[in-house]
N, C-alpha and C positions, 0 to 999 in steps of 0.2 A: 197738553199739560194743564193740570188744575193747580191754581194758586189759592191758598186759604189765608185770608188776611186777618192779622191780629189788629186789635184796637190801635196800637201804637202806629202802625203803618197807615191805617185809615186817617188817623189824626194828622200824620205827617203829610198827607195829601193837601191839607189846608194851606200849606205854603205854596202850592201850585194853583194860584187863583184861576178859576174856570174861565174868566173872561180874557185872561192873558195866555194861559197854557192850555188852550182849547184842545190841541192835539193829544195831550196826555189824557184828558177826560174823555175824548172820543175813543182813544185806545182802551181805557178802562171800561167804558160802556160796551165796546165791541167784545171784550172778554166776558162781560156779564151776559151778553146776548148769546154767546156760544157756550155758556155754563162752564167757563174756564176760570172764573173768579167767584169764589164762594167765601162764606164765613159762617159763624155760628150765632145762635140766639144770644149766647152770653156776651158776645162782642156787641151786639145791638144794645143789650142791657147796660153795658159799660158806656157806650157812646151816649146814651140818654142821660147818664149821670155825670159825665165829664165835660170839661170846657172845650167844646168843639165848635169850629166855625159854622156859621149858618149854611154856608155852601156845602160842606161835608155832611151836615145833618140833613139837609134837603135831599142831597144825592142818596143818602142812606134810606130815607123815607121812600123815595121813588123806586128804590131797588130792594125793598124789604124782603123780597123772596130769596135773596142770597143768604140771609141769616137763618139758617136751618136749625131745627130742633135735632138734638143728637139722636142717632138711631141706636139700636141695641149693640151693634158692634163697636160703635164709638164709646158708648157707656162702659162696655167691657174693657176697652183699651184705657179709658180714664182710670178704671180700677187697677189695671196693670201698672200704670204710672205711679199710683199712690201706694202700691205694694213696696216700692222702694222708699224707705224712710226719708232719705235725703230729699227726694222730690216732693214730699209733703209740704216743703217750704214754698211751693208755688202759691199756696194760700197763706197770706200773711196774717199775723195775729189780729191786726185791726180789721181785716176783711172778715175773719171769723167772728169777731166780737160784734161788728156792726151788721153782719149779714149782707155785705155788698157783693155784687157779682164778681166772679173770677172766671175769666175766659180762657186763660192760658192752657190748662189741660184739655179743654174741649177743642181748641184750635189745633193742638198737636194731634189729638185723636182723629179729628176730621181729616187732616192731611194724611195720616197713616192709613186710615180705612179707604180713602178715595185715591190713594197713590199720588198725593199732591205734594206741593212744596209750600211750607209755611213762609209767609212774608211778615216779618216783624222788625222793629227798630231796636229790639233788645240785642245785646252783644254777648258772645260767648265769654264767660268769666270763669276762671278756674275755681272748681269746687262750689259753684253757685247752683241754686235751683232756679235757673232761667230757661226760657223757651229754647234757646240754641243748645244749652247743655242737655236738656231732655231729648231734643231732636237728635243730637249726636249719639246719645246712648241707644236710642231706638232706630237709628239709621233712617231718619226722616229728613229729607232735604229742607234746608232753612236758609233764607236770604233776606237781605234788607231791600228797601225800595230802590236804591241805586242799582243793585244787581238785578232785581226784577225788571227794571226798565231796560237795562242792557240786554237781558235775555229776550225782551220783546223786540230788540233792534231799534229802539227809539233813540233818535238823535235830534238835538235841537240847537 
């Protein structure tokens, strides 16, 4: 199984301090080594601009290879997402005006193309342009960190 992490879930990991929750980080690292945890370049760009713990940012720098540049199939799928007018709301007005990175459509496209599961802390919200809504529309599996950890069989 391939998991494609959104910025929100990587940021959520900062609550699991590496010196205290070492087994979580060992599990995350093992998934990276097996190429089962990936993300996108746009998530990296968001992480660089957001308030993220030093531990998460250091981990991301050590594992920069997981933040891949979108391939042609992923870009085509992003285009397919935006053909649906409602889903154009994935890019907020402030993001358009300021030119800040927007990872959401790329995370979804990466999961779709690689038969993966999106890991995000966004929640399904009726009539919203959120990652879980887009994933549901395109039949892309989508879970939060808690379900992701349960799927790994991690118990603490």
